[in-house]
C-alpha positions in Angstrom: -64.1 47.5 6.1 -60.6 47.6 4.4 -58.4 44.9 2.9 -55.0 44.6 3.9 -52.3 44.5 0.8 -50.1 41.4 2.0 -47.3 40.8 -0.2 -46.3 37.5 -2.1 -42.7 37.7 -1.3 -41.9 39.6 1.5 -37.7 40.9 1.2 -37.5 40.5 4.5 -38.8 36.6 5.7 -37.7 36.0 1.3 -34.2 36.7 2.5 -34.1 35.3 6.0 -35.4 31.5 3.7 -32.6 32.7 1.2 -30.2 32.5 4.3 -31.6 30.0 6.0 -31.7 27.8 2.6 -28.0 28.8 1.8 -26.6 27.9 5.4 -28.0 24.1 5.1 -27.4 23.9 2.0 -23.8 24.9 2.9 -24.0 22.4 6.1 -25.6 19.8 4.2 -22.5 19.3 2.0 -20.7 20.3 5.1 -21.3 17.3 6.2 -21.1 15.2 3.4 -17.5 16.7 3.1 -16.8 16.1 6.4 -18.1 12.4 5.8 -16.2 12.0 3.0 -13.0 12.3 4.1 -13.7 10.8 7.3 -14.1 7.9 5.4 -10.9 7.9 2.9 -9.1 8.4 6.2 -10.3 5.2 7.4 -9.9 3.4 4.5 -6.6 5.1 3.6 -6.0 3.4 7.3 -6.9 0.2 6.3 -4.9 0.1 3.8 -2.2 1.1 6.2 -2.5 -1.9 8.7 -3.0 -4.3 5.0 1.1 -2.8 4.8 1.8 -3.4 7.6 0.8 -7.0 7.3 2.6 -7.6 4.2 5.7 -6.1 5.6 5.1 -8.7 8.7 4.6 -11.3 6.6 7.8 -10.1 4.4 10.0 -10.0 7.6 9.5 -13.8 8.6 12.5 -15.6 8.5 11.7 -19.8 8.4 14.5 -19.6 11.0 12.2 -17.7 13.7 12.6 -18.9 17.6 9.2 -20.9 18.4 8.7 -17.9 21.0 9.3 -14.8 18.0 6.4 -17.2 16.2 3.9 -17.6 18.9 4.4 -13.8 19.8 3.7 -13.3 15.4 0.9 -14.7 16.3 -0.9 -13.8 18.4 -0.1 -10.1 16.7 -1.0 -11.5 13.4 -4.3 -12.6 14.7 -5.1 -8.7 17.4 -4.6 -6.6 14.0 -6.1 -9.2 11.5 -9.2 -8.9 14.4 -9.2 -5.0 14.8 -8.9 -4.7 11.1 -12.4 -7.0 9.9 -14.5 -4.2 12.7 -12.8 -1.6 11.0 -13.6 -3.2 7.4 -17.6 -3.6 8.8 -17.3 -0.7 10.4 -15.9 1.4 7.1 -18.9 -0.8 5.1 -21.7 0.2 7.1 -20.7 3.9 7.3 -20.2 3.3 3.9 -24.5 2.4 3.6 -25.1 4.9 5.4 -23.0 7.6 3.6 -24.7 6.3 -0.1 -28.8 5.8 1.7 -28.2 9.7 2.7 -27.4 10.4 -0.4 -23.5 12.2 1.2 -22.3 10.1 -2.1 -23.2 8.5 -5.1 -23.2 5.7 -7.0 -20.0 5.3 -8.1 -18.7 6.2 -5.0 -20.3 3.8 -3.6 -19.3 1.1 -5.8 -15.5 2.4 -6.1 -14.9 2.5 -2.3 -17.5 -1.5 -1.2 -14.2 -2.3 -4.0 -11.7 -1.2 -2.1 -12.8 -2.4 1.3 -13.5 -6.0 -0.5 -10.3 -5.6 -2.2 -8.4 -5.0 1.1 -10.2 -7.4 3.4 -9.2 -10.6 0.5 -5.3 -9.3 0.6 -5.1 -8.9 4.4 -6.6 -12.4 4.4 -4.3 -14.0 2.0 -1.8 -12.4 3.7 -3.1 -13.6 7.4 -2.9 -16.8 5.3 0.4 -17.2 3.3 1.5 -15.7 7.2 0.5 -18.1 10.2 1.3 -21.2 6.4 4.9 -19.4 7.1 4.6 -19.4 10.9 3.2 -23.2 10.8 6.3 -24.6 8.0 8.9 -22.6 10.9 7.6 -24.5 13.3 7.5 -27.8 12.4 11.6 -27.3 10.8 11.9 -26.1 14.9 10.3 -29.4 15.9 12.4 -31.6 13.4 15.3 -30.2 14.6 14.7 -30.8 18.4 13.6 -34.2 17.6 16.3 -35.3 15.7 19.5 -35.0 17.1 22.9 -34.4 14.8 25.8 -36.5 16.1 28.9 -34.1 14.7 30.8 -36.5 16.8 30.3 -39.2 14.1 30.5 -36.5 11.2 33.8 -35.6 12.8 35.5 -39.2 13.7 34.6 -39.7 9.0 36.6 -37.1 8.2 39.4 -38.5 10.6 40.1 -41.3 8.8 39.4 -39.8 5.1 
């Protein structure tokens, strides 16, 4: 009975394993790259929302009408709530990317800081805008409750 010699590494098997390994590494690195790019796009979208809220805040005048005040407040609340949901989703995604080693610790901390910074900015803008809208509403109520007597002013000017 003779023994069959089996080479320790067959060249065909080795090539298949090597190709499979390269393919897996390529797919994994492509997945990591895609995940990072998608995350950055969503983070950019969150920053754009904060920019829109900031523009809204700067465009508000204290002489806005009551109907505009309620419309602005409704838009502000809706947009802020969507922004918060986006940030929470980004945070969950960031945690997953980190635990699956899609990103290193430095990128994780940097992205985490970006999310927290935008959250703080959006919260500050929302608070300041709500305060401004409240001030505008108070001004509207004061103007409506205290009638201006133009006739008395006109009569007083005649005596001078």
